[in-house]
C-alpha positions as a Markdown table, in Angstrom:
| # | Residue | x | y | z |
|---|---|---|---|---|
| 1 | Met | 44.8 | -44.1 | -26.7 |
| 2 | Lys | 46.8 | -44.7 | -29.7 |
| 3 | Glu | 44.8 | -41.9 | -31.1 |
| 4 | Leu | 45.5 | -39.7 | -28.4 |
| 5 | Leu | 49.3 | -39.8 | -28.2 |
| 6 | Glu | 49.2 | -39.3 | -32.0 |
| 7 | Tyr | 47.3 | -35.9 | -31.7 |
| 8 | Leu | 49.6 | -35.0 | -29.0 |
| 9 | Ala | 52.7 | -35.7 | -30.6 |
| 10 | Lys | 51.5 | -34.1 | -34.1 |
| 11 | Ala | 50.6 | -30.8 | -31.7 |
| 12 | Leu | 54.3 | -30.9 | -30.4 |
| 13 | Val | 56.4 | -31.1 | -33.5 |
| 14 | Asp | 57.7 | -29.5 | -36.5 |
| 15 | His | 57.1 | -32.5 | -38.9 |
| 16 | Pro | 53.8 | -33.9 | -37.9 |
| 17 | Asn | 53.3 | -35.9 | -41.0 |
| 18 | Glu | 56.2 | -38.2 | -39.9 |
| 19 | Val | 54.4 | -39.1 | -36.6 |
| 20 | Asn | 54.2 | -42.7 | -36.1 |
| 21 | Val | 52.5 | -44.4 | -33.3 |
| 22 | Ser | 52.4 | -48.4 | -33.4 |
| 23 | Leu | 50.4 | -50.5 | -30.6 |
| 24 | Val | 52.4 | -53.6 | -29.4 |
| 25 | Glu | 50.2 | -56.2 | -27.6 |
| 26 | Gly | 51.8 | -57.8 | -24.2 |
| 27 | Glu | 50.4 | -60.2 | -21.6 |
| 28 | Lys | 49.1 | -57.5 | -19.2 |
| 29 | Ser | 49.9 | -54.5 | -20.6 |
| 30 | Gln | 50.0 | -52.4 | -24.1 |
| 31 | Ile | 53.2 | -50.5 | -25.2 |
| 32 | Leu | 52.8 | -47.4 | -27.7 |
| 33 | Glu | 55.6 | -46.9 | -29.8 |
| 34 | Leu | 56.2 | -43.2 | -30.7 |
| 35 | Arg | 58.6 | -42.4 | -33.6 |
| 36 | Val | 59.1 | -39.0 | -34.8 |
| 37 | Asn | 61.4 | -37.1 | -37.5 |
| 38 | His | 64.9 | -37.0 | -35.7 |
| 39 | Ala | 64.7 | -33.0 | -35.6 |
| 40 | Asp | 61.9 | -33.2 | -33.4 |
| 41 | Met | 63.2 | -35.7 | -30.8 |
| 42 | Gly | 64.1 | -32.6 | -28.5 |
| 43 | Lys | 60.4 | -31.3 | -28.6 |
| 44 | Val | 58.9 | -34.6 | -27.9 |
| 45 | Ile | 61.3 | -35.6 | -25.2 |
| 46 | Gly | 61.9 | -31.9 | -23.6 |
| 47 | Lys | 64.3 | -30.4 | -21.2 |
| 48 | Gln | 65.0 | -33.0 | -18.3 |
| 49 | Gly | 62.5 | -35.2 | -20.1 |
| 50 | Arg | 59.4 | -33.0 | -18.6 |
| 51 | Ile | 57.2 | -33.4 | -22.1 |
| 52 | Ala | 57.9 | -36.9 | -22.7 |
| 53 | Gln | 56.5 | -37.6 | -18.8 |
| 54 | Ala | 53.8 | -35.1 | -19.3 |
| 55 | Leu | 52.8 | -37.4 | -22.5 |
| 56 | Arg | 53.0 | -40.6 | -20.5 |
| 57 | Thr | 50.9 | -39.4 | -17.5 |
| 58 | Ile | 48.2 | -38.1 | -19.7 |
| 59 | Val | 48.2 | -41.5 | -21.7 |
| 60 | Lys | 48.4 | -43.5 | -18.4 |
| 61 | Ala | 45.4 | -41.4 | -17.0 |
| 62 | Ala | 43.4 | -42.1 | -20.1 |
| 63 | Ala | 44.3 | -45.8 | -19.9 |
| 64 | Val | 43.2 | -46.0 | -16.2 |
| 65 | Lys | 39.8 | -44.9 | -16.9 |
| 66 | Glu | 39.5 | -47.9 | -19.8 |
| 67 | Gly | 40.9 | -50.3 | -17.4 |
| 68 | Lys | 44.0 | -51.0 | -19.1 |
| 69 | Lys | 47.8 | -50.5 | -18.4 |
| 70 | Val | 49.6 | -48.7 | -21.3 |
| 71 | Met | 53.4 | -47.9 | -21.4 |
| 72 | Val | 54.4 | -45.0 | -23.7 |
| 73 | Glu | 58.3 | -45.3 | -25.2 |
| 74 | Ile | 59.7 | -42.7 | -27.4 |
| 75 | Ile | 61.7 | -44.4 | -30.4 |
| 76 | Glu | 64.4 | -43.0 | -32.8 |
């Protein structure tokens, strides 16, 4: 999941070398924290959060296939 989110985020932004995805393990789920350059925040979030929602949907679908629960957080 981490690699998938990183790949998708790098395809969206102008500064792909500043994309960082970290994994935080919880009791029942995993949290993927996506960090990007401040100038790229709008590209990752999208109008009315549509791109961010699409990223979350894709990662959740991949997680369900593996039997895991994953949440995506976009951090500045």
